mmCIF file as gemmi writes it, N, C-alpha and C atoms, coordinates in Angstrom:
data_model
loop_
_atom_site.group_PDB
_atom_site.id
_atom_site.type_symbol
_atom_site.label_atom_id
_atom_site.label_alt_id
_atom_site.label_comp_id
_atom_site.label_asym_id
_atom_site.label_entity_id
_atom_site.label_seq_id
_atom_site.pdbx_PDB_ins_code
_atom_site.Cartn_x
_atom_site.Cartn_y
_atom_site.Cartn_z
_atom_site.occupancy
_atom_site.B_iso_or_equiv
_atom_site.pdbx_formal_charge
_atom_site.auth_seq_id
_atom_site.auth_asym_id
_atom_site.pdbx_PDB_model_num
ATOM 1 N N . MET Axp A 1 ? 12.673 116.235 -124.963 1 0 ? 1 A 1
ATOM 2 C CA . MET Axp A 1 ? 12.684 114.915 -125.561 1 0 ? 1 A 1
ATOM 3 C C . MET Axp A 1 ? 12.99 113.851 -124.573 1 0 ? 1 A 1
ATOM 4 N N . THR Axp A 2 ? 12.295 112.943 -124.381 1 0 ? 2 A 1
ATOM 5 C CA . THR Axp A 2 ? 12.511 112.005 -123.343 1 0 ? 2 A 1
ATOM 6 C C . THR Axp A 2 ? 12.627 110.403 -123.72 1 0 ? 2 A 1
ATOM 7 N N . TYR Axp A 3 ? 13.612 110.023 -123.236 1 0 ? 3 A 1
ATOM 8 C CA . TYR Axp A 3 ? 13.824 108.478 -123.563 1 0 ? 3 A 1
ATOM 9 C C . TYR Axp A 3 ? 13.11 107.583 -122.701 1 0 ? 3 A 1
ATOM 10 N N . ARG Axp A 4 ? 12.507 106.544 -123.42 1 0 ? 4 A 1
ATOM 11 C CA . ARG Axp A 4 ? 12.031 105.562 -122.328 1 0 ? 4 A 1
ATOM 12 C C . ARG Axp A 4 ? 13.205 104.395 -122.104 1 0 ? 4 A 1
ATOM 13 N N . LEU Axp A 5 ? 13.678 104.285 -121.051 1 0 ? 5 A 1
ATOM 14 C CA . LEU Axp A 5 ? 14.956 103.355 -120.855 1 0 ? 5 A 1
ATOM 15 C C . LEU Axp A 5 ? 14.254 102.29 -120.064 1 0 ? 5 A 1
ATOM 16 N N . ARG Axp A 6 ? 14.932 101.138 -120.468 1 0 ? 6 A 1
ATOM 17 C CA . ARG Axp A 6 ? 14.507 99.811 -119.708 1 0 ? 6 A 1
ATOM 18 C C . ARG Axp A 6 ? 15.672 99.429 -119.004 1 0 ? 6 A 1
ATOM 19 N N . GLY Axp A 7 ? 15.532 99.335 -117.678 1 0 ? 7 A 1
ATOM 20 C CA . GLY Axp A 7 ? 16.634 99.021 -116.7 1 0 ? 7 A 1
ATOM 21 C C . GLY Axp A 7 ? 17.216 97.353 -116.778 1 0 ? 7 A 1
ATOM 22 N N . ASP Axp A 8 ? 18.31 97.522 -117.61 1 0 ? 8 A 1
ATOM 23 C CA . ASP Axp A 8 ? 18.774 96.155 -117.855 1 0 ? 8 A 1
ATOM 24 C C . ASP Axp A 8 ? 20.279 95.977 -117.128 1 0 ? 8 A 1
ATOM 25 N N . GLY Axp A 9 ? 20.576 96.775 -116.211 1 0 ? 9 A 1
ATOM 26 C CA . GLY Axp A 9 ? 21.669 96.865 -115.449 1 0 ? 9 A 1
ATOM 27 C C . GLY Axp A 9 ? 22.897 97.571 -116.285 1 0 ? 9 A 1
ATOM 28 N N . GLY Axp A 10 ? 22.419 98.063 -117.153 1 0 ? 10 A 1
ATOM 29 C CA . GLY Axp A 10 ? 23.68 98.719 -117.841 1 0 ? 10 A 1
ATOM 30 C C . GLY Axp A 10 ? 23.42 100.198 -117.552 1 0 ? 10 A 1
ATOM 31 N N . ARG Axp A 11 ? 24.661 100.999 -118.07 1 0 ? 11 A 1
ATOM 32 C CA . ARG Axp A 11 ? 24.547 102.037 -117.312 1 0 ? 11 A 1
ATOM 33 C C . ARG Axp A 11 ? 23.665 103.379 -117.894 1 0 ? 11 A 1
ATOM 34 N N . PHE Axp A 12 ? 23.292 103.165 -119.157 1 0 ? 12 A 1
ATOM 35 C CA . PHE Axp A 12 ? 22.31 104.133 -119.75 1 0 ? 12 A 1
ATOM 36 C C . PHE Axp A 12 ? 21 103.345 -119.934 1 0 ? 12 A 1
ATOM 37 N N . GLY Axp A 13 ? 20.899 101.987 -119.843 1 0 ? 13 A 1
ATOM 38 C CA . GLY Axp A 13 ? 19.738 101.501 -120.162 1 0 ? 13 A 1
ATOM 39 C C . GLY Axp A 13 ? 19.69 101.102 -121.631 1 0 ? 13 A 1
ATOM 40 N N . ARG Axp A 14 ? 18.221 100.981 -122.179 1 0 ? 14 A 1
ATOM 41 C CA . ARG Axp A 14 ? 18.259 100.345 -123.78 1 0 ? 14 A 1
ATOM 42 C C . ARG Axp A 14 ? 17.071 101.185 -124.126 1 0 ? 14 A 1
ATOM 43 N N . LEU Axp A 15 ? 17.003 101.82 -125.294 1 0 ? 15 A 1
ATOM 44 C CA . LEU Axp A 15 ? 16.384 102.443 -125.901 1 0 ? 15 A 1
ATOM 45 C C . LEU Axp A 15 ? 14.983 101.416 -126.386 1 0 ? 15 A 1
ATOM 46 N N . VAL Axp A 16 ? 13.725 101.8 -125.953 1 0 ? 16 A 1
ATOM 47 C CA . VAL Axp A 16 ? 12.7 100.638 -126.439 1 0 ? 16 A 1
ATOM 48 C C . VAL Axp A 16 ? 12.212 100.918 -127.417 1 0 ? 16 A 1
ATOM 49 N N . TYR Axp A 17 ? 11.913 102.257 -128.057 1 0 ? 17 A 1
ATOM 50 C CA . TYR Axp A 17 ? 11.064 102.526 -129.232 1 0 ? 17 A 1
ATOM 51 C C . TYR Axp A 17 ? 12.124 103.088 -130.142 1 0 ? 17 A 1
ATOM 52 N N . ALA Axp A 18 ? 12.027 102.298 -131.465 1 0 ? 18 A 1
ATOM 53 C CA . ALA Axp A 18 ? 12.811 102.716 -132.636 1 0 ? 18 A 1
ATOM 54 C C . ALA Axp A 18 ? 12.581 104.282 -133.277 1 0 ? 18 A 1
ATOM 55 N N . ASN Axp A 19 ? 11.328 104.629 -132.973 1 0 ? 19 A 1
ATOM 56 C CA . ASN Axp A 19 ? 10.832 105.903 -133.556 1 0 ? 19 A 1
ATOM 57 C C . ASN Axp A 19 ? 11.551 106.958 -132.922 1 0 ? 19 A 1
ATOM 58 N N . GLU Axp A 20 ? 12.122 106.962 -131.696 1 0 ? 20 A 1
ATOM 59 C CA . GLU Axp A 20 ? 12.769 107.928 -131.045 1 0 ? 20 A 1
ATOM 60 C C . GLU Axp A 20 ? 14.245 108.014 -131.607 1 0 ? 20 A 1
ATOM 61 N N . ILE Axp A 21 ? 14.639 106.918 -131.967 1 0 ? 21 A 1
ATOM 62 C CA . ILE Axp A 21 ? 16.155 106.886 -132.613 1 0 ? 21 A 1
ATOM 63 C C . ILE Axp A 21 ? 15.821 107.578 -134.091 1 0 ? 21 A 1
ATOM 64 N N . ALA Axp A 22 ? 14.878 107.297 -134.79 1 0 ? 22 A 1
ATOM 65 C CA . ALA Axp A 22 ? 14.508 107.977 -135.985 1 0 ? 22 A 1
ATOM 66 C C . ALA Axp A 22 ? 14.177 109.52 -135.831 1 0 ? 22 A 1
ATOM 67 N N . CYS Axp A 23 ? 13.633 109.784 -134.737 1 0 ? 23 A 1
ATOM 68 C CA . CYS Axp A 23 ? 13.506 111.291 -134.536 1 0 ? 23 A 1
ATOM 69 C C . CYS Axp A 23 ? 14.718 112.052 -134.352 1 0 ? 23 A 1
ATOM 70 N N . LEU Axp A 24 ? 15.487 111.457 -133.481 1 0 ? 24 A 1
ATOM 71 C CA . LEU Axp A 24 ? 16.949 112.145 -133.138 1 0 ? 24 A 1
ATOM 72 C C . LEU Axp A 24 ? 17.729 112.28 -134.442 1 0 ? 24 A 1
ATOM 73 N N . PHE Axp A 25 ? 17.382 111.006 -135.336 1 0 ? 25 A 1
ATOM 74 C CA . PHE Axp A 25 ? 18.122 110.996 -136.377 1 0 ? 25 A 1
ATOM 75 C C . PHE Axp A 25 ? 17.741 112.093 -137.374 1 0 ? 25 A 1
ATOM 76 N N . CYS Axp A 26 ? 16.521 112.317 -137.496 1 0 ? 26 A 1
ATOM 77 C CA . CYS Axp A 26 ? 15.941 113.617 -138.456 1 0 ? 26 A 1
ATOM 78 C C . CYS Axp A 26 ? 16.441 115.143 -137.63 1 0 ? 26 A 1
ATOM 79 N N . ILE Axp A 27 ? 16.531 114.807 -136.352 1 0 ? 27 A 1
ATOM 80 C CA . ILE Axp A 27 ? 16.905 116.462 -135.855 1 0 ? 27 A 1
ATOM 81 C C . ILE Axp A 27 ? 18.225 116.63 -136.122 1 0 ? 27 A 1
ATOM 82 N N . VAL Axp A 28 ? 19.088 115.771 -135.931 1 0 ? 28 A 1
ATOM 83 C CA . VAL Axp A 28 ? 20.515 115.71 -136.517 1 0 ? 28 A 1
ATOM 84 C C . VAL Axp A 28 ? 20.633 116.208 -137.816 1 0 ? 28 A 1
ATOM 85 N N . ILE Axp A 29 ? 19.961 115.287 -138.719 1 0 ? 29 A 1
ATOM 86 C CA . ILE Axp A 29 ? 20.195 115.927 -140.132 1 0 ? 29 A 1
ATOM 87 C C . ILE Axp A 29 ? 19.797 117.352 -140.549 1 0 ? 29 A 1
ATOM 88 N N . TYR Axp A 30 ? 18.522 117.612 -139.832 1 0 ? 30 A 1
ATOM 89 C CA . TYR Axp A 30 ? 18.015 118.892 -140.069 1 0 ? 30 A 1
ATOM 90 C C . TYR Axp A 30 ? 18.944 119.997 -139.485 1 0 ? 30 A 1
ATOM 91 N N . VAL Axp A 31 ? 19.595 119.614 -138.324 1 0 ? 31 A 1
ATOM 92 C CA . VAL Axp A 31 ? 20.39 120.838 -137.828 1 0 ? 31 A 1
ATOM 93 C C . VAL Axp A 31 ? 21.699 121.165 -138.744 1 0 ? 31 A 1
ATOM 94 N N . GLN Axp A 32 ? 22.235 120.075 -139.251 1 0 ? 32 A 1
ATOM 95 C CA . GLN Axp A 32 ? 23.306 119.872 -140.058 1 0 ? 32 A 1
ATOM 96 C C . GLN Axp A 32 ? 22.723 120.688 -141.501 1 0 ? 32 A 1
ATOM 97 N N . PHE Axp A 33 ? 21.311 120.228 -141.878 1 0 ? 33 A 1
ATOM 98 C CA . PHE Axp A 33 ? 20.96 120.776 -143.033 1 0 ? 33 A 1
ATOM 99 C C . PHE Axp A 33 ? 20.824 122.668 -142.916 1 0 ? 33 A 1
ATOM 100 N N . LEU Axp A 34 ? 20.459 122.89 -141.864 1 0 ? 34 A 1
ATOM 101 C CA . LEU Axp A 34 ? 20.43 124.301 -141.477 1 0 ? 34 A 1
ATOM 102 C C . LEU Axp A 34 ? 21.913 125.148 -141.465 1 0 ? 34 A 1
ATOM 103 N N . PHE Axp A 35 ? 22.542 124.314 -141.037 1 0 ? 35 A 1
ATOM 104 C CA . PHE Axp A 35 ? 24.175 125.003 -140.956 1 0 ? 35 A 1
ATOM 105 C C . PHE Axp A 35 ? 24.598 125.233 -142.423 1 0 ? 35 A 1
ATOM 106 N N . THR Axp A 36 ? 24.247 124.533 -143.372 1 0 ? 36 A 1
ATOM 107 C CA . THR Axp A 36 ? 24.649 124.528 -144.941 1 0 ? 36 A 1
ATOM 108 C C . THR Axp A 36 ? 23.769 125.753 -145.552 1 0 ? 36 A 1
ATOM 109 N N . LEU Axp A 37 ? 22.609 126.086 -144.698 1 0 ? 37 A 1
ATOM 110 C CA . LEU Axp A 37 ? 21.729 127.259 -145.394 1 0 ? 37 A 1
ATOM 111 C C . LEU Axp A 37 ? 21.903 128.578 -144.635 1 0 ? 37 A 1
ATOM 112 N N . GLU Axp A 38 ? 22.882 129.003 -144.112 1 0 ? 38 A 1
ATOM 113 C CA . GLU Axp A 38 ? 23.14 130.006 -143.367 1 0 ? 38 A 1
ATOM 114 C C . GLU Axp A 38 ? 22.649 131.229 -144.301 1 0 ? 38 A 1
ATOM 115 N N . GLU Axp A 39 ? 22.936 131.282 -145.424 1 0 ? 39 A 1
ATOM 116 C CA . GLU Axp A 39 ? 22.432 132.503 -146.415 1 0 ? 39 A 1
ATOM 117 C C . GLU Axp A 39 ? 20.806 132.278 -146.669 1 0 ? 39 A 1
ATOM 118 N N . ALA Axp A 40 ? 20.332 131.355 -146.572 1 0 ? 40 A 1
ATOM 119 C CA . ALA Axp A 40 ? 18.837 131.362 -146.356 1 0 ? 40 A 1
ATOM 120 C C . ALA Axp A 40 ? 18.019 132.239 -145.839 1 0 ? 40 A 1
ATOM 121 N N . GLY Axp A 41 ? 16.731 132.225 -146.429 1 0 ? 41 A 1
ATOM 122 C CA . GLY Axp A 41 ? 15.992 133.446 -145.504 1 0 ? 41 A 1
ATOM 123 C C . GLY Axp A 41 ? 15.374 132.61 -144.415 1 0 ? 41 A 1
ATOM 124 N N . VAL Axp A 42 ? 14.766 133.586 -143.394 1 0 ? 42 A 1
ATOM 125 C CA . VAL Axp A 42 ? 14.278 133.136 -142.463 1 0 ? 42 A 1
ATOM 126 C C . VAL Axp A 42 ? 12.804 132.267 -142.669 1 0 ? 42 A 1
ATOM 127 N N . VAL Axp A 43 ? 11.82 132.531 -143.754 1 0 ? 43 A 1
ATOM 128 C CA . VAL Axp A 43 ? 10.758 132.144 -144.185 1 0 ? 43 A 1
ATOM 129 C C . VAL Axp A 43 ? 11.039 130.413 -144.657 1 0 ? 43 A 1
ATOM 130 N N . PHE Axp A 44 ? 11.991 130.438 -145.152 1 0 ? 44 A 1
ATOM 131 C CA . PHE Axp A 44 ? 12.416 129.293 -145.852 1 0 ? 44 A 1
ATOM 132 C C . PHE Axp A 44 ? 13.01 128.29 -144.684 1 0 ? 44 A 1
ATOM 133 N N . ARG Axp A 45 ? 13.492 128.776 -143.67 1 0 ? 45 A 1
ATOM 134 C CA . ARG Axp A 45 ? 14.059 127.813 -142.515 1 0 ? 45 A 1
ATOM 135 C C . ARG Axp A 45 ? 13.017 127.479 -141.668 1 0 ? 45 A 1
ATOM 136 N N . LEU Axp A 46 ? 11.558 128.513 -141.811 1 0 ? 46 A 1
ATOM 137 C CA . LEU Axp A 46 ? 10.475 127.964 -140.943 1 0 ? 46 A 1
ATOM 138 C C . LEU Axp A 46 ? 9.635 126.886 -141.675 1 0 ? 46 A 1
ATOM 139 N N . TYR Axp A 47 ? 9.619 126.856 -142.925 1 0 ? 47 A 1
ATOM 140 C CA . TYR Axp A 47 ? 8.985 125.945 -143.842 1 0 ? 47 A 1
ATOM 141 C C . TYR Axp A 47 ? 9.626 124.587 -143.495 1 0 ? 47 A 1
ATOM 142 N N . MET Axp A 48 ? 11.263 124.78 -143.782 1 0 ? 48 A 1
ATOM 143 C CA . MET Axp A 48 ? 11.775 123.448 -143.416 1 0 ? 48 A 1
ATOM 144 C C . MET Axp A 48 ? 11.478 122.955 -142.013 1 0 ? 48 A 1
ATOM 145 N N . LEU Axp A 49 ? 11.269 123.754 -141.023 1 0 ? 49 A 1
ATOM 146 C CA . LEU Axp A 49 ? 11.013 123.441 -139.622 1 0 ? 49 A 1
ATOM 147 C C . LEU Axp A 49 ? 9.595 122.542 -139.608 1 0 ? 49 A 1
ATOM 148 N N . LEU Axp A 50 ? 8.75 123.315 -140.107 1 0 ? 50 A 1
ATOM 149 C CA . LEU Axp A 50 ? 7.322 122.538 -140.195 1 0 ? 50 A 1
ATOM 150 C C . LEU Axp A 50 ? 7.399 121.32 -141.036 1 0 ? 50 A 1
ATOM 151 N N . PHE Axp A 51 ? 8.238 121.331 -142.022 1 0 ? 51 A 1
ATOM 152 C CA . PHE Axp A 51 ? 8.298 119.826 -142.989 1 0 ? 51 A 1
ATOM 153 C C . PHE Axp A 51 ? 8.869 118.965 -141.907 1 0 ? 51 A 1
ATOM 154 N N . ALA Axp A 52 ? 9.85 119.098 -141.157 1 0 ? 52 A 1
ATOM 155 C CA . ALA Axp A 52 ? 10.572 118.28 -140.316 1 0 ? 52 A 1
ATOM 156 C C . ALA Axp A 52 ? 9.385 117.961 -139.34 1 0 ? 52 A 1
ATOM 157 N N . PHE Axp A 53 ? 8.911 118.648 -138.741 1 0 ? 53 A 1
ATOM 158 C CA . PHE Axp A 53 ? 7.886 118.522 -137.632 1 0 ? 53 A 1
ATOM 159 C C . PHE Axp A 53 ? 6.904 117.575 -138.291 1 0 ? 53 A 1
ATOM 160 N N . LEU Axp A 54 ? 6.418 117.87 -139.566 1 0 ? 54 A 1
ATOM 161 C CA . LEU Axp A 54 ? 5.373 116.873 -140.144 1 0 ? 54 A 1
ATOM 162 C C . LEU Axp A 54 ? 5.992 115.54 -140.283 1 0 ? 54 A 1
ATOM 163 N N . VAL Axp A 55 ? 7.33 115.267 -140.786 1 0 ? 55 A 1
ATOM 164 C CA . VAL Axp A 55 ? 7.855 114.02 -140.999 1 0 ? 55 A 1
ATOM 165 C C . VAL Axp A 55 ? 7.935 113.381 -139.435 1 0 ? 55 A 1
ATOM 166 N N . MET Axp A 56 ? 8.359 114.015 -138.534 1 0 ? 56 A 1
ATOM 167 C CA . MET Axp A 56 ? 8.404 113.188 -137.501 1 0 ? 56 A 1
ATOM 168 C C . MET Axp A 56 ? 7.298 112.907 -136.74 1 0 ? 56 A 1
ATOM 169 N N . GLU Axp A 57 ? 5.98 113.734 -137.096 1 0 ? 57 A 1
ATOM 170 C CA . GLU Axp A 57 ? 4.608 113.177 -136.596 1 0 ? 57 A 1
ATOM 171 C C . GLU Axp A 57 ? 4.399 111.966 -137.303 1 0 ? 57 A 1
ATOM 172 N N . GLN Axp A 58 ? 4.481 112.069 -138.661 1 0 ? 58 A 1
ATOM 173 C CA . GLN Axp A 58 ? 4.346 110.764 -139.338 1 0 ? 58 A 1
ATOM 174 C C . GLN Axp A 58 ? 5.041 109.33 -139.049 1 0 ? 58 A 1
ATOM 175 N N . MET Axp A 59 ? 6.171 109.534 -138.432 1 0 ? 59 A 1
ATOM 176 C CA . MET Axp A 59 ? 7.071 108.503 -137.954 1 0 ? 59 A 1
ATOM 177 C C . MET Axp A 59 ? 6.668 108.429 -136.501 1 0 ? 59 A 1
ATOM 178 N N . GLY Axp A 60 ? 5.717 108.816 -135.987 1 0 ? 60 A 1
ATOM 179 C CA . GLY Axp A 60 ? 5.411 108.524 -134.511 1 0 ? 60 A 1
ATOM 180 C C . GLY Axp A 60 ? 5.564 109.793 -133.717 1 0 ? 60 A 1
ATOM 181 N N . GLY Axp A 61 ? 6.309 110.607 -133.998 1 0 ? 61 A 1
ATOM 182 C CA . GLY Axp A 61 ? 6.705 111.896 -133.325 1 0 ? 61 A 1
ATOM 183 C C . GLY Axp A 61 ? 7.795 111.477 -132.086 1 0 ? 61 A 1
ATOM 184 N N . CYS Axp A 62 ? 8.126 112.367 -131.356 1 0 ? 62 A 1
ATOM 185 C CA . CYS Axp A 62 ? 9.046 112.405 -130.412 1 0 ? 62 A 1
ATOM 186 C C . CYS Axp A 62 ? 8.355 112.458 -129.065 1 0 ? 62 A 1
ATOM 187 N N . THR Axp A 63 ? 8.376 111.226 -128.525 1 0 ? 63 A 1
ATOM 188 C CA . THR Axp A 63 ? 7.645 110.964 -127.219 1 0 ? 63 A 1
ATOM 189 C C . THR Axp A 63 ? 8.734 110.904 -126.168 1 0 ? 63 A 1
């Protein structure tokens, strides 16, 4: 996952596209959700991964 950074003299630059922030937000929520479902089956996790991927694609994807 790459961030497009604008050189504004800051140390880290500035995030240009909001969809990357939303994508990162999605990934954080998804990982936290997985940790609460450690007893869930592998198939259910794969379905949730596919669902998260589709949601991120609808929001513009991780570019």
